[in-house]
C-alpha positions, 0 to 999 in steps of 0.5 A: 737057896733054902735046903725045903726049895732044895729037897722039892727041885730034887723029888720033882726032877727026878719024878719028872724024868722017871727017877723016882717011877709010880707008885714009888713010896718015898721014905717017911719024914723020919728017914728021909732026914735021917739021910741027908743027916740033918737034925730031927727039928728040920723032919718039919721041911719033909712034911712042908716038902710032901705037902708042897708035892701031893698039892701039886698031884706028884705024890698021894698019901697013903693011910698008915701006907707012905707017901707015893709017886702017882701013877700016870704022870708025865716024864720029862725028855733028855732035853729038857733035864738039859735045859734044867741044867744050864741056868747052873753050868752058866752060873759055872762057866761064869764063875770059873771066866770071873776066877781065870779058871781054865776049861780043862781044871773046872771039867776035872773039878766037874769029874771029881765032884761026880765021883765023890757024889755017885760014890756018897749017893749010889743007891740013892741016886735021886735023895742024896745032898753031898 
């Protein structure tokens, strides 16, 4: 999946889940690219992502202030969150079965990955990529 789609998907989920609440200011394009440690030219990707989110009416641009999550957006339920993860879970389980990796080993890998990502993204839970 292209980087801009990954970022767009994650921001949509963070907004819908309420992790990025109404009125929250998003990092500037430059700050966002620095947070994710991407090349300066990648900055154009973030501009595109912000424009798409604005067209979807999830964020609003305030001149000279930045980009903010729009107020009063609906949040997704816990069930909807789980459903959005289900394709990735099915893919993981299918790949593990094809590789003959036991369930306990997959569970350990997932726990380890959670710890690793949590350590990297402790202060920015929504907008970091490993």
